[in-house]
MMTF fields as JSON, N, C-alpha, C and O atoms, coordinates in Angstrom:
{
  "mmtfVersion": "1.0.0",
  "mmtfProducer": "UNKNOWN",
  "numBonds": 275,
  "numAtoms": 276,
  "numGroups": 69,
  "numChains": 1,
  "numModels": 1,
  "chainsPerModel": [1],
  "groupsPerChain": [69],
  "chainIdList": ["A"],
  "bondAtomList": [4, 2, 8, 6, 12, 10, 16, 14, 20, 18, 24, 22, 28, 26, 32, 30, 36, 34, 40, 38, 44, 42, 48, 46, 52, 50, 56, 54, 60, 58, 64, 62, 68, 66, 72, 70, 76, 74, 80, 78, 84, 82, 88, 86, 92, 90, 96, 94, 100, 98, 104, 102, 108, 106, 112, 110, 116, 114, 120, 118, 124, 122, 128, 126, 132, 130, 136, 134, 140, 138, 144, 142, 148, 146, 152, 150, 156, 154, 160, 158, 164, 162, 168, 166, 172, 170, 176, 174, 180, 178, 184, 182, 188, 186, 192, 190, 196, 194, 200, 198, 204, 202, 208, 206, 212, 210, 216, 214, 220, 218, 224, 222, 228, 226, 232, 230, 236, 234, 240, 238, 244, 242, 248, 246, 252, 250, 256, 254, 260, 258, 264, 262, 268, 266, 272, 270],
  "bondOrderList": [1, 1, 1, 1, 1, 1, 1, 1, 1, 1, 1, 1, 1, 1, 1, 1, 1, 1, 1, 1, 1, 1, 1, 1, 1, 1, 1, 1, 1, 1, 1, 1, 1, 1, 1, 1, 1, 1, 1, 1, 1, 1, 1, 1, 1, 1, 1, 1, 1, 1, 1, 1, 1, 1, 1, 1, 1, 1, 1, 1, 1, 1, 1, 1, 1, 1, 1, 1],
  "groupList": [{"groupName": "MET", "atomNameList": ["N", "CA", "C", "O"], "elementList": ["N", "C", "C", "O"], "formalChargeList": [0, 0, 0, 0], "bondAtomList": [1, 0, 2, 1, 3, 2], "bondOrderList": [1, 1, 2], "singleLetterCode": "M", "chemCompType": "L-PEPTIDE LINKING"}, {"groupName": "THR", "atomNameList": ["N", "CA", "C", "O"], "elementList": ["N", "C", "C", "O"], "formalChargeList": [0, 0, 0, 0], "bondAtomList": [1, 0, 2, 1, 3, 2], "bondOrderList": [1, 1, 2], "singleLetterCode": "T", "chemCompType": "L-PEPTIDE LINKING"}, {"groupName": "GLU", "atomNameList": ["N", "CA", "C", "O"], "elementList": ["N", "C", "C", "O"], "formalChargeList": [0, 0, 0, 0], "bondAtomList": [1, 0, 2, 1, 3, 2], "bondOrderList": [1, 1, 2], "singleLetterCode": "E", "chemCompType": "L-PEPTIDE LINKING"}, {"groupName": "PHE", "atomNameList": ["N", "CA", "C", "O"], "elementList": ["N", "C", "C", "O"], "formalChargeList": [0, 0, 0, 0], "bondAtomList": [1, 0, 2, 1, 3, 2], "bondOrderList": [1, 1, 2], "singleLetterCode": "F", "chemCompType": "L-PEPTIDE LINKING"}, {"groupName": "ARG", "atomNameList": ["N", "CA", "C", "O"], "elementList": ["N", "C", "C", "O"], "formalChargeList": [0, 0, 0, 0], "bondAtomList": [1, 0, 2, 1, 3, 2], "bondOrderList": [1, 1, 2], "singleLetterCode": "R", "chemCompType": "L-PEPTIDE LINKING"}, {"groupName": "VAL", "atomNameList": ["N", "CA", "C", "O"], "elementList": ["N", "C", "C", "O"], "formalChargeList": [0, 0, 0, 0], "bondAtomList": [1, 0, 2, 1, 3, 2], "bondOrderList": [1, 1, 2], "singleLetterCode": "V", "chemCompType": "L-PEPTIDE LINKING"}, {"groupName": "GLY", "atomNameList": ["N", "CA", "C", "O"], "elementList": ["N", "C", "C", "O"], "formalChargeList": [0, 0, 0, 0], "bondAtomList": [1, 0, 2, 1, 3, 2], "bondOrderList": [1, 1, 2], "singleLetterCode": "G", "chemCompType": "PEPTIDE LINKING"}, {"groupName": "CYS", "atomNameList": ["N", "CA", "C", "O"], "elementList": ["N", "C", "C", "O"], "formalChargeList": [0, 0, 0, 0], "bondAtomList": [1, 0, 2, 1, 3, 2], "bondOrderList": [1, 1, 2], "singleLetterCode": "C", "chemCompType": "L-PEPTIDE LINKING"}, {"groupName": "HIS", "atomNameList": ["N", "CA", "C", "O"], "elementList": ["N", "C", "C", "O"], "formalChargeList": [0, 0, 0, 0], "bondAtomList": [1, 0, 2, 1, 3, 2], "bondOrderList": [1, 1, 2], "singleLetterCode": "H", "chemCompType": "L-PEPTIDE LINKING"}, {"groupName": "SER", "atomNameList": ["N", "CA", "C", "O"], "elementList": ["N", "C", "C", "O"], "formalChargeList": [0, 0, 0, 0], "bondAtomList": [1, 0, 2, 1, 3, 2], "bondOrderList": [1, 1, 2], "singleLetterCode": "S", "chemCompType": "L-PEPTIDE LINKING"}, {"groupName": "GLN", "atomNameList": ["N", "CA", "C", "O"], "elementList": ["N", "C", "C", "O"], "formalChargeList": [0, 0, 0, 0], "bondAtomList": [1, 0, 2, 1, 3, 2], "bondOrderList": [1, 1, 2], "singleLetterCode": "Q", "chemCompType": "L-PEPTIDE LINKING"}, {"groupName": "ILE", "atomNameList": ["N", "CA", "C", "O"], "elementList": ["N", "C", "C", "O"], "formalChargeList": [0, 0, 0, 0], "bondAtomList": [1, 0, 2, 1, 3, 2], "bondOrderList": [1, 1, 2], "singleLetterCode": "I", "chemCompType": "L-PEPTIDE LINKING"}, {"groupName": "ALA", "atomNameList": ["N", "CA", "C", "O"], "elementList": ["N", "C", "C", "O"], "formalChargeList": [0, 0, 0, 0], "bondAtomList": [1, 0, 2, 1, 3, 2], "bondOrderList": [1, 1, 2], "singleLetterCode": "A", "chemCompType": "L-PEPTIDE LINKING"}, {"groupName": "ASP", "atomNameList": ["N", "CA", "C", "O"], "elementList": ["N", "C", "C", "O"], "formalChargeList": [0, 0, 0, 0], "bondAtomList": [1, 0, 2, 1, 3, 2], "bondOrderList": [1, 1, 2], "singleLetterCode": "D", "chemCompType": "L-PEPTIDE LINKING"}, {"groupName": "LEU", "atomNameList": ["N", "CA", "C", "O"], "elementList": ["N", "C", "C", "O"], "formalChargeList": [0, 0, 0, 0], "bondAtomList": [1, 0, 2, 1, 3, 2], "bondOrderList": [1, 1, 2], "singleLetterCode": "L", "chemCompType": "L-PEPTIDE LINKING"}, {"groupName": "TYR", "atomNameList": ["N", "CA", "C", "O"], "elementList": ["N", "C", "C", "O"], "formalChargeList": [0, 0, 0, 0], "bondAtomList": [1, 0, 2, 1, 3, 2], "bondOrderList": [1, 1, 2], "singleLetterCode": "Y", "chemCompType": "L-PEPTIDE LINKING"}],
  "groupTypeList": [0, 1, 1, 1, 2, 3, 4, 5, 1, 6, 0, 1, 7, 6, 8, 7, 2, 0, 9, 5, 4, 2, 2, 5, 2, 10, 11, 12, 6, 5, 2, 9, 11, 13, 5, 9, 12, 10, 1, 6, 4, 14, 5, 14, 1, 9, 10, 8, 12, 11, 13, 13, 13, 12, 5, 11, 12, 12, 5, 13, 2, 12, 6, 15, 4, 12, 5, 4, 12],
  "groupIdList": [1, 2, 3, 4, 5, 6, 7, 8, 9, 10, 11, 12, 13, 14, 15, 16, 17, 18, 19, 20, 21, 22, 23, 24, 25, 26, 27, 28, 29, 30, 31, 32, 33, 34, 35, 36, 37, 38, 39, 40, 41, 42, 43, 44, 45, 46, 47, 48, 49, 50, 51, 52, 53, 54, 55, 56, 57, 58, 59, 60, 61, 62, 63, 64, 65, 66, 67, 68, 69],
  "secStructList": [7, 7, 7, 7, 7, 3, 3, 3, 3, 1, 7, 7, 1, 2, 2, 2, 2, 2, 2, 2, 2, 2, 2, 2, 6, 6, 1, 6, 6, 3, 3, 3, 7, 7, 5, 7, 6, 6, 6, 7, 3, 3, 7, 7, 3, 3, 1, 1, 7, 7, 7, 2, 2, 2, 2, 2, 2, 2, 2, 2, 2, 6, 6, 1, 3, 3, 3, 3, 7],
  "xCoordList": [63.825, 64.718, 65.98, 66.708, 66.476, 67.896, 68.522, 68.371, 69.29, 69.844, 71.148, 72.101, 71.434, 72.381, 73.021, 72.193, 74.229, 74.886, 75.914, 76.658, 76.094, 76.88, 77.327, 76.553, 78.766, 79.18, 78.961, 79.564, 78.401, 78.55, 79.035, 78.968, 79.762, 80.449, 80.166, 79.485, 80.421, 79.994, 78.693, 78.397, 77.934, 76.665, 77.129, 78.3, 76.251, 76.854, 75.275, 75.391, 74.3, 72.953, 71.795, 71.879, 70.547, 69.22, 68.952, 68.33, 69.457, 68.975, 69.854, 69.403, 70.877, 71.837, 70.888, 70.674, 70.392, 69.799, 68.849, 68.663, 68.22, 66.539, 66.883, 66.221, 68.204, 68.292, 68.635, 68.342, 69.624, 70.098, 68.758, 68.604, 67.911, 66.65, 65.52, 64.793, 65.524, 64.761, 65.076, 64.146, 66.377, 66.76, 66.939, 66.653, 67.463, 67.472, 66.071, 65.754, 65.22, 63.899, 63.275, 62.276, 63.827, 63.134, 63.763, 63.63, 64.603, 64.888, 63.773, 63.494, 63.263, 62.187, 63.0, 64.194, 62.162, 62.445, 62.765, 62.676, 63.228, 63.458, 62.213, 61.207, 62.648, 61.566, 61.421, 60.304, 62.834, 62.861, 64.56, 65.323, 64.657, 66.104, 66.194, 65.284, 67.676, 68.104, 69.299, 70.192, 69.231, 70.341, 70.966, 70.223, 72.134, 72.625, 73.77, 74.871, 73.862, 74.928, 75.904, 76.964, 75.533, 76.32, 77.283, 78.357, 76.782, 77.506, 78.119, 79.123, 77.356, 77.874, 77.425, 78.127, 76.6, 75.837, 74.563, 73.792, 74.366, 72.889, 72.577, 73.212, 71.885, 71.134, 70.152, 69.198, 69.807, 68.529, 68.168, 69.049, 66.763, 66.149, 65.215, 64.627, 65.314, 64.597, 64.157, 64.682, 63.055, 62.907, 63.902, 63.883, 64.683, 65.466, 67.004, 66.683, 67.589, 69.177, 68.855, 68.217, 69.578, 69.492, 70.803, 71.745, 71.103, 72.493, 73.088, 72.643, 74.164, 75.14, 75.436, 75.666, 75.361, 75.807, 74.509, 74.513, 73.349, 72.004, 72.091, 72.069, 72.21, 72.612, 73.324, 72.714, 74.68, 75.801, 75.278, 75.844, 74.507, 74.12, 73.017, 72.895, 72.377, 71.314, 71.818, 71.307, 72.849, 73.595, 74.683, 75.208, 75.007, 75.541, 74.963, 75.513, 73.549, 72.43, 72.079, 71.82, 72.252, 72.151, 73.168, 73.031, 74.188, 75.259, 76.605, 77.422, 76.382, 77.492, 78.323, 78.269, 78.964, 79.59, 79.352, 79.438, 78.975, 78.496, 79.647, 80.153, 79.932, 80.65, 79.817, 79.433, 79.654, 79.275, 80.327, 81.47, 79.573, 80.292, 80.442, 81.022],
  "yCoordList": [142.063, 142.714, 142.951, 143.21, 142.931, 143.102, 143.945, 143.814, 144.93, 145.991, 146.001, 145.673, 146.199, 145.857, 147.359, 148.254, 147.756, 148.857, 148.582, 147.622, 149.318, 148.859, 150.338, 151.276, 150.541, 151.604, 151.773, 150.885, 152.472, 152.948, 154.016, 155.18, 153.274, 154.39, 154.949, 154.193, 156.025, 156.564, 157.557, 158.194, 157.629, 158.454, 159.634, 159.789, 160.854, 162.263, 162.803, 163.799, 162.492, 163.153, 162.561, 161.408, 163.092, 162.477, 161.494, 160.467, 161.762, 160.782, 159.217, 158.072, 159.568, 158.38, 157.35, 156.178, 157.948, 157.607, 156.756, 155.588, 157.478, 156.993, 155.678, 154.677, 155.665, 154.693, 153.132, 152.015, 153.778, 152.696, 152.123, 150.904, 152.791, 152.646, 151.773, 150.901, 152.119, 151.232, 149.941, 149.167, 149.522, 148.401, 147.55, 146.354, 148.164, 147.321, 147.019, 145.888, 147.7, 147.568, 146.525, 146.065, 145.957, 144.617, 143.293, 142.241, 143.675, 142.568, 141.816, 142.362, 140.609, 139.888, 140.5, 140.799, 140.581, 140.789, 142.033, 142.253, 143.08, 144.302, 145.084, 145.166, 145.817, 146.493, 147.668, 148.149, 148.618, 150.079, 149.923, 148.961, 151.364, 151.466, 153.025, 153.785, 153.229, 154.95, 154.779, 154.041, 155.836, 155.686, 157.116, 157.926, 157.505, 158.786, 159.309, 159.214, 159.606, 160.133, 160.644, 160.04, 161.93, 162.619, 161.939, 162.415, 160.744, 159.849, 158.413, 157.749, 158.236, 157.222, 155.983, 155.0, 155.787, 154.974, 154.406, 155.16, 153.074, 152.258, 151.5, 150.528, 151.903, 151.132, 150.611, 151.383, 148.992, 148.532, 147.733, 147.022, 147.661, 146.904, 145.686, 145.836, 144.563, 143.555, 142.564, 142.462, 141.893, 140.781, 139.601, 139.0, 139.365, 138.363, 138.678, 139.606, 138.541, 138.292, 138.423, 137.652, 139.783, 139.464, 139.149, 139.719, 138.593, 138.126, 139.176, 139.719, 139.447, 140.462, 140.684, 141.75, 139.552, 139.462, 140.06, 140.735, 139.546, 140.112, 141.763, 142.418, 142.217, 144.062, 143.946, 143.957, 143.82, 144.18, 143.991, 144.773, 143.355, 143.004, 143.979, 144.596, 144.079, 145.603, 146.923, 147.821, 147.068, 148.336, 148.489, 149.554, 147.184, 147.272, 147.512, 147.842, 147.176, 146.925, 148.76, 149.38, 149.186, 150.659, 151.735, 152.93, 150.941, 151.256, 152.087, 152.932, 151.411, 151.847, 150.686, 149.541, 150.943, 149.705, 149.832, 150.966, 148.552, 148.454, 147.514, 146.52, 147.754, 146.633, 146.94, 148.038, 145.592, 145.383, 146.484, 146.589, 147.502, 148.263, 147.306, 147.671],
  "zCoordList": [169.341, 168.595, 168.317, 169.275, 167.168, 166.724, 166.196, 164.981, 166.47, 166.119, 165.234, 165.941, 164.245, 163.393, 163.144, 163.307, 162.811, 162.441, 161.233, 161.432, 159.918, 159.035, 158.698, 158.891, 158.121, 157.636, 156.306, 155.702, 155.596, 154.104, 153.707, 154.103, 152.501, 151.751, 150.594, 149.902, 150.061, 148.951, 148.937, 147.927, 150.172, 149.871, 149.896, 150.243, 149.501, 149.578, 150.135, 150.848, 150.009, 149.99, 150.237, 150.659, 150.072, 150.75, 149.603, 149.874, 148.068, 147.193, 147.717, 147.684, 148.065, 148.153, 149.157, 148.848, 150.33, 151.555, 151.143, 151.482, 150.33, 149.611, 149.075, 149.348, 148.1, 147.497, 148.001, 147.573, 149.447, 150.22, 150.87, 150.808, 151.403, 152.112, 151.173, 151.649, 149.987, 149.432, 149.047, 148.818, 148.92, 148.689, 149.968, 149.902, 151.316, 152.369, 152.528, 152.158, 152.954, 153.244, 152.728, 153.281, 151.485, 150.989, 151.17, 150.545, 152.356, 152.906, 154.057, 155.124, 153.671, 154.534, 156.112, 156.146, 157.195, 158.297, 158.836, 160.044, 157.81, 158.447, 158.626, 157.922, 160.12, 160.711, 160.603, 160.41, 160.729, 160.747, 159.969, 159.872, 159.513, 158.706, 159.247, 159.578, 159.215, 159.442, 159.049, 159.465, 157.855, 157.163, 156.937, 156.383, 157.264, 157.099, 155.919, 156.462, 155.11, 154.322, 155.421, 155.591, 156.312, 156.913, 157.809, 158.179, 158.133, 159.501, 158.388, 158.647, 157.351, 156.643, 157.614, 157.378, 158.484, 158.998, 158.289, 157.694, 158.369, 158.126, 159.575, 159.983, 160.008, 161.384, 161.229, 161.134, 161.111, 160.974, 161.985, 162.468, 162.551, 163.522, 162.629, 161.558, 163.415, 162.849, 164.097, 165.205, 163.564, 164.728, 165.068, 166.143, 164.135, 164.362, 163.428, 162.686, 163.316, 163.009, 161.387, 160.671, 161.028, 159.389, 158.602, 159.152, 157.744, 157.207, 156.516, 155.504, 157.138, 156.912, 155.178, 154.608, 154.685, 153.12, 152.264, 151.234, 153.101, 152.438, 152.22, 151.178, 153.743, 153.66, 152.527, 151.458, 152.549, 151.981, 150.721, 149.957, 150.179, 148.556, 148.329, 147.271, 149.143, 148.751, 148.738, 148.069, 149.49, 149.488, 148.542, 148.215, 148.083, 146.975, 145.424, 144.373, 145.802, 144.436, 144.091, 143.06, 145.669, 145.3, 144.849, 144.588, 144.847, 144.325, 145.261, 144.896, 146.581, 147.366, 148.1, 147.653, 149.044, 149.643, 151.076, 151.545, 152.098, 153.131, 154.201, 153.679, 155.273, 155.949, 157.386, 157.787, 158.051, 159.542, 159.993, 159.548, 161.218, 162.221, 163.397, 164.419]
}
């Protein structure tokens, strides 16, 4: 298992978290996602390393910005 953490800016509520979760969970190989508007963190686990650019693009599609923590 691989765990990867990102800082996400712009999230303010549960709806924001859900939007990010829906986009990131579409990435092949993602096993679980923990996203928090309160802390501005996105932590995902996967069987293999997930391309950072894919995660950043998914978060961007949800309307937010992410950087690898």
